[in-house]
DRENGU-829201 format. One line per field, with one value per residue (C-alpha): residue in one letter; x, y, z; residue number from 1. Coordinates in steps of 0.001 Angstrom, whole numbers, plus 524288, in hexadecimal, padded with zeros to 5 digits. Example, Ala and Ser with C-alpha at 12.3 -4.5 7.8 and 13.67 -1.06 7.14 Angstrom:
REM residues 2
type	(A|S)
x	(8300C|83566)
y	(7EE6C|7FBDC)
z	(81E78|81BE4)
seq	(1|2)
REM end
This chain:
REM residues 87
type	(N|E|S|E|H|I|S|V|T|E|F|P|K|L|L|E|S|L|G|S|T|Y|C|E|E|E|H|R|R|T|I|K|K|I|S|S|V|D|D|A|S|S|D|K|V|I|T|R|K|A|F|I|G|W|Y|I|E|W|L|F|G|D|G|D|S|E|E|E|T|D|D|E|S|T|A|G|A|D|V|T|D|S|S|D|A|A|A)
x	(9A775|9A94A|9B64C|9AEA6|9A4A4|9A506|99912|99615|997EB|9A5F4|9A791|9ABE1|9B76A|9BB54|9BBC7|9C418|9CC71|9CEF8|9D366|9C690|9BD10|9AF70|9A5BD|99954|99168|998FF|99B11|98A91|989B6|99427|99226|983CA|987CB|992BF|98CC2|9841E|97BE1|983E3|97C22|98034|97F12|9757A|9807F|983EF|98F82|99C10|9A19F|9B02E|9AD0D|9A3CA|9AB5E|9B9F5|9B068|9ABD7|9B868|9C107|9B648|9B5A9|9C318|9C786|9B8FD|9B6D5|9AD4D|9A3A0|9984F|99726|98991|98D8C|99B6B|99950|9901B|99586|9A350|99F05|9946E|9A1A6|9ABD0|9A1A6|99FB6|9AD97|9B1B5|9A5A3|9AA19|9B999|9B669|9AD13|9B7C6)
y	(C84A8|C8AA2|C815A|C75D9|C7430|C7966|C7B57|C6FBA|C79B1|C78B7|C6972|C6969|C7304|C6BA5|C5D6E|C6478|C6A43|C5E94|C582A|C5142|C5301|C55FD|C50E5|C56F2|C4B0E|C40D1|C4C3D|C4FD2|C455C|C4758|C5612|C5255|C47F2|C4EE4|C5C58|C6254|C7055|C7A0C|C7E75|C8B5E|C9058|C85F7|C8118|C73AF|C7225|C660B|C64CE|C6094|C5533|C5085|C544D|C4D9C|C409E|C3F4F|C43C5|C3A09|C2E7D|C33B9|C3343|C27AC|C1DE8|C1398|C1C26|C2850|C202B|C1A96|C13CF|C0FB0|C0CB2|C059A|BFBCB|BF841|BF68C|BEF2C|BE7B3|BE3AF|BE07F|BD75D|BCFCF|BCF1C|BCA62|BC000|BBCD8|BBBE4|BB5A6|BAA47|BA82F)
z	(302E5|2F48D|2F542|2F862|2EAE0|2DC89|2D2D3|2CB8E|2C08E|2C409|2C559|2B43A|2BA1C|2C5EE|2C0D3|2B28A|2BB7E|2C195|2B3AA|2B1E8|2A7C2|2ABB3|2A20E|2A4DB|2A1EB|2A9E8|2B47D|2B5FA|2BFF2|2C839|2C98C|2CD4A|2D561|2DCC5|2DDA1|2E83C|2EB0B|2F175|2FC94|2FE2F|2ED97|2E8C9|2DEE0|2DA19|2DFE5|2E255|2EDAB|2EE22|2F72C|2EC13|2E0CB|2E559|2E9A6|2DB96|2D3C8|2DC65|2D90B|2CD3B|2CADF|2D0E3|2D08F|2C824|2BDCE|2BA4F|2BC39|2C881|2C4A1|2B595|2B6E2|2C418|2BF75|2B273|2B74A|2C57F|2BBB2|2B319|2BBAF|2C448|2B797|2B502|2C3B2|2C2C1|2B67B|2B9E3|2C64E|2C139|2B5A4)
seq	(1|2|3|4|5|6|7|8|9|10|11|12|13|14|15|16|17|18|19|20|21|22|23|24|25|26|27|28|29|30|31|32|33|34|35|36|37|38|39|40|41|42|43|44|45|46|47|48|49|50|51|52|53|54|55|56|57|58|59|60|61|62|63|64|65|66|67|68|69|70|71|72|73|74|75|76|77|78|79|80|81|82|83|84|85|86|87)
REM end
């Protein structure tokens, strides 16, 4: 189905049409993570389902970089929580 996916080259245009700012450096990893190869054309594509899942998490999630941001936030929160409980 043509309407069920977009080419990875259309990702910046789609993101901007939704009122968001596309940043090649920031979204390069995102495209790699959510894209797949279309069996019929062998092109790299992003399915509607993959895009919507990522976009909702990106808008309402707790950070852009799960690995770095979560580790730092969790470590800081744990230290603060422990100090408050001991005091």
